C-alpha positions in Angstrom: 0.0 0.0 0.0 1.3 3.5 -0.8 0.2 6.8 0.5 0.3 9.9 -1.8 0.8 13.1 0.2 -0.8 16.2 -1.3 1.4 19.3 -1.6 -0.7 21.1 1.1 0.1 18.2 3.5 3.9 18.5 3.2 5.3 19.7 6.5 6.7 23.2 6.5 10.1 24.0 7.9 10.1 24.2 11.7 11.0 27.9 11.7 8.4 29.0 9.2 6.1 30.5 11.9 8.9 31.5 14.3 9.2 35.0 12.8 5.6 35.6 13.7 6.3 34.8 17.4 7.5 36.8 20.3 11.0 37.7 21.7 11.4 38.7 25.4 11.1 42.4 24.6 8.3 41.7 22.2 6.5 39.6 24.9 6.7 42.5 27.3 5.3 44.9 24.6 2.5 42.5 23.5 1.5 40.9 26.8 2.4 43.2 29.7 0.9 46.6 28.7 -2.0 46.0 31.0 0.2 45.5 34.1 2.5 48.4 33.0 -0.3 50.8 32.5 -1.8 49.9 35.9 0.8 52.2 37.5 -1.4 55.0 36.3 -4.4 54.0 38.4 -3.1 51.4 41.0 -1.3 53.8 43.4 -4.2 56.3 43.0 -6.7 53.5 44.0 -4.7 53.1 47.3 -4.5 56.8 48.0 -8.2 57.3 47.4 -9.0 54.8 50.3 -6.2 55.9 52.7 -7.1 59.5 52.3 -10.4 58.8 54.1 -8.2 58.6 57.3 -6.4 61.8 56.5 -2.7 62.2 56.9 -2.4 59.3 59.2 -3.9 57.0 56.6 -1.7 58.4 53.8 1.3 57.4 55.9 0.4 53.8 55.2 0.9 54.2 51.4 4.3 52.6 51.3 3.5 49.7 53.7 0.4 48.8 51.6 2.4 49.2 48.4 5.2 47.0 49.7 2.7 44.4 50.6 1.3 44.5 47.1 4.9 44.3 45.8 5.5 41.3 47.9 2.4 39.6 46.5 3.6 40.6 43.0 6.9 38.8 43.8 5.0 35.7 44.9 2.9 35.8 41.8 5.9 36.4 39.5 7.9 33.4 40.8 4.7 31.3 40.9 3.9 32.0 37.2 7.5 31.4 36.4 7.0 27.9 37.6 3.6 27.7 35.9 5.3 28.5 32.6 7.8 25.6 33.1 5.1 23.2 34.1 2.6 24.2 31.4 4.5 25.2 28.3 1.3 24.8 26.2 0.0 28.0 27.9 -3.2 28.5 29.8 -1.8 29.8 33.1 -4.4 29.4 35.9 -6.6 27.3 33.6 -3.9 24.8 32.8 -2.9 24.5 36.5 -6.5 24.1 37.7 -7.3 21.5 35.0 -4.4 19.3 36.0 -4.5 19.6 39.8 -7.9 20.8 40.8 -10.3 19.1 38.4 -12.3 20.1 35.4 -14.9 22.2 37.2 -12.2 24.3 38.9 -10.5 24.8 35.6 -13.7 26.1 34.0 -14.0 28.6 36.9 -10.4 29.7 36.2 -11.0 29.9 32.5 -14.2 31.8 32.8 -12.7 34.3 35.3 -9.8 34.9 32.9 -12.1 35.4 29.9 -14.2 37.9 31.8 -11.0 39.7 33.0 -9.6 39.9 29.5 -12.8 41.4 28.1 -13.0 43.9 30.9 -9.4 44.8 30.6 -9.9 45.8 26.9 -13.0 47.9 27.8 -11.4 49.6 30.8 -8.0 50.2 29.1 -9.7 51.8 26.0 -12.1 53.8 28.2 -9.3 55.0 30.4 -7.1 56.0 27.5 -9.9 58.0 25.9 -10.8 59.5 29.3 -7.3 60.8 29.6 -7.5 62.2 26.0 -10.8 63.9 26.6 -9.5 65.4 29.9 -6.8 67.1 27.9 -9.2 68.1 25.1 -12.7 68.6 26.6 -14.2 69.4 23.2 -13.8 65.7 22.3 -16.1 64.6 25.2 -19.3 64.3 23.1 -17.5 61.8 20.9 -16.3 59.5 23.7 -18.0 56.3 22.5 -16.9 56.8 18.9 -13.3 57.4 20.1 -13.4 54.3 22.2 -14.6 52.2 19.2 -12.0 53.8 17.0 -9.2 52.9 19.4 -10.6 49.4 19.7 -10.7 49.0 15.9 -7.1 50.2 15.6 -5.8 47.7 18.2 -7.9 44.9 16.6 -6.4 45.7 13.1 -2.9 45.6 14.5 -3.5 42.2 16.1 -5.0 40.8 13.0 -1.6 41.3 11.3 -0.1 38.8 13.8 1.1 38.9 17.3 4.7 39.6 16.3 3.7 42.6 14.2 1.6 43.7 17.2 4.5 43.5 19.5 6.8 45.4 17.2 4.2 48.2 16.9 4.0 48.5 20.7 7.7 48.3 21.6 8.4 52.0 21.2 5.4 53.3 23.3 6.3 50.7 26.0 9.9 51.8 26.2 8.9 55.5 26.2 6.4 54.9 29.0 8.7 52.8 31.2 11.5 55.3 30.7 9.2 58.2 31.5 8.0 56.6 34.8 11.5 55.7 35.8 12.6 59.2 35.1 9.8 60.5 37.3 10.9 58.2 40.2 14.6 58.9 39.9 14.1 62.7 39.6 11.7 62.7 42.5 14.0 60.8 44.8 16.9 63.0 44.0 15.0 66.2 44.3 15.0 67.7 47.8 11.7 69.7 47.4 8.9 69.4 44.9 9.4 71.3 41.7 5.8 72.6 42.0 3.7 72.8 45.2 1.2 69.9 45.0 0.3 69.4 48.7 -3.3 69.3 49.7 -5.1 69.5 53.0 -6.8 66.3 54.0 -9.0 65.7 57.0 -9.4 62.3 58.6 -13.0 61.0 58.5 -12.1 57.5 59.5 -9.6 55.9 61.8 -6.9 53.7 60.4 -8.2 50.2 60.9 -7.7 46.7 59.5 -10.8 47.1 57.3 -9.5 50.3 55.8 -6.1 48.8 55.1 -7.6 45.7 53.6 -9.7 47.8 51.3 -6.7 49.9 50.3 -4.8 46.7 49.6 -7.6 45.3 47.5 -7.9 48.5 45.5 -4.2 48.6 44.9 -4.2 45.0 43.7 -5.7 46.4 40.5 -2.0 46.9 39.6 -1.6 43.1 39.5 -4.0 42.5 36.7 -2.2 41.3 33.6 0.6 39.5 35.6 -0.7 36.1 34.4 -0.9 37.1 30.7 2.6 35.9 29.8 1.9 32.4 31.4 -1.3 32.2 29.4 0.4 32.8 26.0 3.7 30.7 26.2 3.1 29.2 22.8 3.3 32.7 21.3 7.0 33.0 22.2 9.9 32.0 20.0 12.0 28.9 20.8 13.1 28.2 23.5 9.5 29.3 24.5 9.7 28.4 28.2 12.9 30.3 28.8 11.9 33.4 26.9 8.5 33.5 28.6 10.1 33.1 32.1 12.5 35.9 31.4 9.6 38.1 30.2 7.6 37.3 33.4 10.6 38.1 35.7 11.3 41.4 33.8 7.6 42.4 34.1 7.6 41.7 37.8 10.8 43.6 38.4 9.8 46.7 36.4 6.3 46.8 37.8 7.5 46.5 41.4 10.1 49.3 40.9 7.5 51.6 39.4 4.9 50.9 42.1 7.2 51.3 45.1 8.9 54.3 43.5 5.6 56.1 42.9 4.4 55.2 46.5 7.6 56.7 47.9 7.1 59.9 46.0 3.5 60.1 47.2 4.6 60.1 50.8 7.7 62.3 50.2 5.7 65.1 48.5 2.6 64.5 50.7 0.3 64.0 47.7 -3.4 63.5 48.2 -6.3 63.0 45.8 -7.5 66.2 43.9 -10.4 66.7 41.6 -9.5 66.8 38.0 -5.9 65.8 38.5 -4.6 62.2 38.8 -2.2 61.2 41.5 0.4 60.2 38.8 0.1 63.7 37.3 0.7 65.3 40.6 3.8 63.1 41.3 5.1 63.9 37.8 4.6 67.6 38.3 6.4 67.5 41.7 9.3 65.6 40.2 9.7 67.2 36.8 7.8 70.5 37.0 5.3 71.9 34.4 7.8 71.7 31.5 7.8 69.6 28.4 8.8 66.4 30.3 5.5 66.6 32.2 3.5 66.4 29.0 5.8 63.6 27.6 4.9 61.5 30.7 1.2 62.4 30.4 1.1 61.6 26.7 3.0 58.3 27.1 0.4 57.4 29.8 -2.5 58.1 27.5 -1.0 56.0 24.8 -0.2 53.1 27.1 -3.7 53.1 28.7 -5.2 52.9 25.2 -2.8 50.2 24.1 -3.0 48.2 27.3 -5.9 46.3 25.7 -3.3 44.5 23.7 -2.5 42.2 26.7 -6.0 40.7 26.3 -5.5 40.3 22.5 -2.4 38.3 23.2 -3.7 36.1 26.0 -7.4 35.4 25.4 -7.1 33.8 22.0 -4.5 31.4 23.3 -6.7 30.6 26.3 -9.7 30.2 24.1 -7.8 27.7 21.9 -6.9 25.6 25.0 -10.6 25.7 26.1 -11.7 24.7 22.6 -9.2 21.8 22.5 -10.7 20.5 25.7 -14.2 20.7 24.2 -15.2 23.6 26.5 -15.6 26.2 23.7 -16.7 25.8 20.0 -13.8 24.3 18.1 -13.5 27.2 15.7 -11.7 29.1 18.5 -8.8 26.7 18.0 -8.3 27.6 14.4 -5.4 29.8 13.3 -5.1 31.8 10.2 -1.8 32.9 8.6 0.6 34.9 10.8 -0.5 32.6 13.7 -3.6 34.7 14.3 -6.6 33.4 16.2 -9.2 35.4 14.3 -12.2 34.0 16.1 -10.8 34.7 19.5 -9.9 38.3 18.4 -13.3 38.7 16.9 -15.0 37.6 20.1 -12.9 39.9 22.2 -13.6 42.9 19.9 -17.3 42.4 19.8 -17.9 41.8 23.5 -15.6 44.7 24.4 -17.4 47.0 21.9 -20.8 46.1 23.4 -19.5 46.9 26.9 -18.2 50.2 25.8 -21.4 51.1 24.1 -23.6 50.1 27.0 -21.4 52.0 29.5 -21.2 55.0 27.1 -17.4 54.8 27.2 -17.5 55.8 30.9 -14.5 54.4 32.6 -15.9 54.7 36.2 -18.8 52.4 35.3 -16.4 49.7 34.1 -13.7 49.9 36.8 -15.8 48.5 39.6 -16.1 45.3 37.6 -12.4 45.1 36.9 -9.9 42.9 38.8 -12.6 40.7 40.5 -12.3 37.7 38.2 -8.5 37.8 38.0 -8.1 37.1 41.7 -10.2 34.0 41.3 -7.7 32.8 38.7 -4.8 33.8 40.9 -6.1 31.8 43.9 -6.9 28.7 41.8 -3.4 28.9 40.2 -1.6 29.2 43.5 -3.7 26.3 45.1 -3.0 24.1 42.1 0.7 24.7 42.3 0.7 23.7 46.0 -0.8 20.4 44.9 1.9 20.2 42.1 4.7 20.6 44.6 3.2 18.2 47.1 2.7 15.6 44.4 6.0 15.9 42.6 8.2 16.6 45.7 11.3 17.9 43.9 14.2 19.4 45.8 13.0 22.4 47.9 9.3 21.5 47.4 8.4 22.5 50.9 9.4 26.2 50.6 7.9 26.3 47.1 4.6 24.9 48.3 4.7 27.3 51.3 5.3 30.2 49.0 2.4 29.3 46.7 0.2 28.5 49.7 0.8 32.0 51.2 0.1 33.5 47.8 -3.2 31.6 47.5 -4.2 32.9 50.9 -3.3 36.5 50.0 -5.1 36.3 46.7 -8.1 34.6 48.3 -8.4 37.4 50.9 -8.0 40.0 48.1 -10.7 38.3 46.1 -13.2 38.4 49.0 -12.4 42.0 49.9 -12.5 43.3 46.3 -15.8 41.5 45.7 -17.4 42.7 48.9 -16.3 46.3 48.5 -17.3 46.4 44.8 -20.5 44.3 45.0 -22.9 47.2 45.1 -21.0 49.1 42.4 -21.6 46.5 39.7 -19.5 43.6 41.1 -22.7 41.5 41.3 -22.6 41.4 37.5 -19.4 39.4 37.7 -20.9 37.1 40.3 -23.7 36.4 37.9 -21.6 36.2 34.7 -19.0 33.8 36.1 -21.4 30.9 36.9 -23.3 31.5 33.6 -20.1 31.2 31.6 -19.1 28.1 33.5 -22.6 26.6 32.8 -22.3 27.5 29.1 -18.9 25.7 28.9 -20.4 22.7 30.6 -23.1 22.6 28.0 -20.6 22.8 25.2 -18.6 20.0 26.8 -21.6 17.8 27.1 -22.7 18.5 23.5 -19.3 17.5 22.2 -19.4 14.4 24.4 -22.7 13.3 22.9 -21.3 13.9 19.4 -18.2 12.0 20.2 -20.2 9.0 21.6 -22.3 9.0 18.4 -19.2 9.1 16.2 -17.6 6.4 18.4 -14.4 8.4 18.9 -11.6 6.4 20.3 -12.9 3.1 18.9 -11.8 1.3 15.7 -14.8 1.0 13.4 -15.7 -2.1 11.4 -14.4 -2.3 7.8 -16.5 -0.2 5.4 -19.0 -2.1 3.3 -20.8 -0.9 0.1 -24.6 -0.3 0.6 -27.2 0.0 -2.1 -27.8 3.6 -2.7 -30.4 5.9 -4.4 -29.7 9.3 -5.9 -32.7 11.6 -6.1 -32.4 14.6 -8.5 -35.0 17.4 -8.2 -35.7 18.6 -11.8 -37.8 21.4 -13.2 -37.1 21.2 -17.0 -35.2 19.5 -19.7 -32.0 21.6 -19.8 -28.3 21.4 -19.8 -28.4 21.8 -16.0 -30.6 18.7 -15.8 -28.3 16.8 -18.1 -25.2 17.6 -16.0 -27.0 16.7 -12.8 -28.1 13.3 -14.0 -24.7 12.6 -15.4 -23.2 13.2 -12.0 -25.9 11.2 -10.2 -25.3 8.2 -12.4 -21.8 8.1 -11.2 -22.8 8.3 -7.6 -25.4 5.6 -6.9 -27.0 2.3 -8.0 -30.4 3.8 -8.8 -31.1 7.3 -10.0 -34.6 8.9 -9.8 -35.5 12.3 -11.2 -38.3 14.0 -9.1 -40.5 16.8 -10.4 -42.8 18.6 -8.0 -45.7 20.5 -9.5 -49.1 22.0 -8.6 -52.4 20.2 -9.6 -53.6 23.4 -11.4 -50.4 23.3 -13.5 -51.6 20.2 -15.3 -50.8 21.5 -18.8 -47.2 22.5 -17.8 -46.7 19.1 -16.1 -47.9 17.2 -19.2 -45.6 19.3 -21.4 -42.7 18.5 -19.1 -43.4 14.7 -19.3 -43.6 14.9 -23.1 -40.2 16.7 -23.3 -38.8 14.1 -21.0 -40.0 11.2 -23.1 -38.6 12.8 -26.3 -35.3 13.2 -24.5 -35.3 9.7 -23.0 -32.3 10.0 -20.7 -32.7 6.5 -19.4 -33.6 7.7 -15.9 -36.8 7.1 -14.0 -39.0 10.2 -13.6 -41.4 10.6 -10.6 -43.9 13.4 -10.6 -45.2 14.6 -7.3 -48.2 17.0 -6.8 -48.7 19.4 -3.9 -51.7 21.6 -3.5 -49.7 24.2 -1.5 -47.0 24.7 -4.0 -44.4 23.4 -1.6 -41.1 21.8 -2.8 -39.8 20.2 0.4 -42.8 18.4 1.9 -43.6 16.2 -1.1 -39.9 15.3 -1.5 -39.6 14.5 2.2 -42.7 12.2 2.0 -41.3 10.5 -1.1 -37.9 9.9 0.6 -39.6 8.4 3.6 -40.9 5.5 1.5 -37.8 4.5 -0.6 -36.3 1.1 0.2 -32.6 2.0 -0.2 -30.8 2.5 3.1 -28.4 5.1 1.6 -29.9 8.1 -0.1 -28.3 11.0 -1.9 -30.1 14.1 -3.0 -28.3 16.0 -5.7 -29.5 19.6 -6.0 -28.3 21.3 -9.2 -28.0 25.1 -9.0 -26.7 27.9 -11.3 -23.6 29.7 -10.1 -24.0 33.3 -11.5 -21.2 35.0 -13.2 -21.4 38.1 -10.8 -22.3 38.2 -7.2 -25.1 40.8 -7.7 -26.9 38.2 -10.0 -27.7 36.1 -6.9 -30.6 38.3 -6.3 -32.1 36.9 -9.6 -32.2 33.4 -8.2 -35.2 31.9 -6.4 -33.1 30.3 -3.6 -35.2 27.1 -3.9 -32.1 25.0 -3.7 -31.1 26.5 -0.3 -34.6 26.1 1.1 -34.7 22.4 0.0 -31.2 21.6 1.3 -32.0 23.2 4.7 -35.1 21.1 5.1 -33.4 17.9 4.0 -30.5 18.3 6.4 -32.8 19.1 9.3 -35.4 16.4 8.8 -33.7 13.5 7.0 -30.5 11.4 7.0 -30.0 11.9 3.3 -26.6 13.1 2.0 -27.3 16.5 0.4 -25.1 17.4 -2.6 -25.3 20.9 -4.1 -23.9 20.9 -7.6 -22.8 24.3 -9.0 -23.3 25.0 -12.8 -21.1 27.9 -13.6 -22.5 30.3 -16.2 -19.2 32.0 -16.8 
């Protein structure tokens, strides 16, 4: 026996798709913009809570930020291990699927999907909000600006993830450099370049609840930390090593920026102020009101708008893994050229656009929903890695398990605090959407299970045997189309029957058709069916129900017009008949195209 391999089946060189994958710097640009841009709103979220306790509360900015930085370090090293243990990607989903069971993995997957969608909506809305703050005349066009930015990011990602990364490297470098410049200049400066101090009055005492809420708010800076672990297959070889380096680089840069901004907040006694962000105040105190101030602000606007790219890099890969496990429709696992997951990108774009339209592009309506789901994924990932270390027991497994266990505890507490504090501000939507998405993935999984059982997947079928077959050809006249259809039908089955459906009142036309058929004498049996309601499908379905052959083909011959606009000239009877046959019979439906051109 010989096997002939078609040209399309020939394996391409191993490095053909590598140029469309990520380097370490490209990985930071494509997958970490969410985490990087969170420096713009993470410290401010902490200060907004601590300011309720006045100056005494603001004195806890550095301790709270250092706690978050410690959690960031735990997460960074944890996801570094996740990358090594799950090089196929998936992050929290992959860990939970292996060590916590399928149901826990669906919860992790659903939480990440929700977080990715919200990240796109929040990032785009935040970027446009910063733009409209600088140019108030654009405020009436907020929604349109949001959709325009979303369309731009989508278009870049449809060109391929490597092209996306290259497009975002320059803005990322400028932004990181600008923030580090602010930190260094501020630490060196003895007094603020511009007076930015504000009077704050303590309305609350500094208690555990207040500190927990500040910690939970500040944890918004940790969203996006898991994106690199979710998209390991997008990196160039060696994928694991490059992804690990990108994860560590992200953790280090983010920690330096967060702690540096927190130190400047305390040094310059900065408090929340209407119409001015905390980062803008820190920048003004460090660099003054000169051109460098506007460079930092503009870089922040660009990064906030482009931070949505993290989701475009992570969600399609996660959706592919979910689809391979039969938890999402299989088309999410398809890749186009340039290694692009078009269906995942399309899903992310459409759902994010709907959120932006419903919220009117208002960032403050979307932020309360943000960062709830990601902590669910964090907790499941950490708990799964504890079971990984306990089961594998490599050298040093005890301290590794302890580190992950401590991280699971911290992220679990953060998840509860964030959900509780944001529940009335829209967080309840996440609590509703999460179980609904898990239920939907369960339904998809069961559906694929039923299909697989019907197809006997995993079992060797019996040898194929020929079966007596019938080919039915609906005909309406003696034409070249009828001739070609019958010629094709004669090569398909043992018996061929031409079926003509007509109305009882059209007796003259029916008799003329029979006379034309007899004169032509194609050697094929003709059956005429009459229907008083001028239906085509019901008479044919009734006829097929009475044929003795176990295997039935229905060959529908149709004219393929020369131009697309000519389709409006067709009666679409073939499409109607094919739909009815597929829905109500087991017949094999063949639609033969007769090209006019």
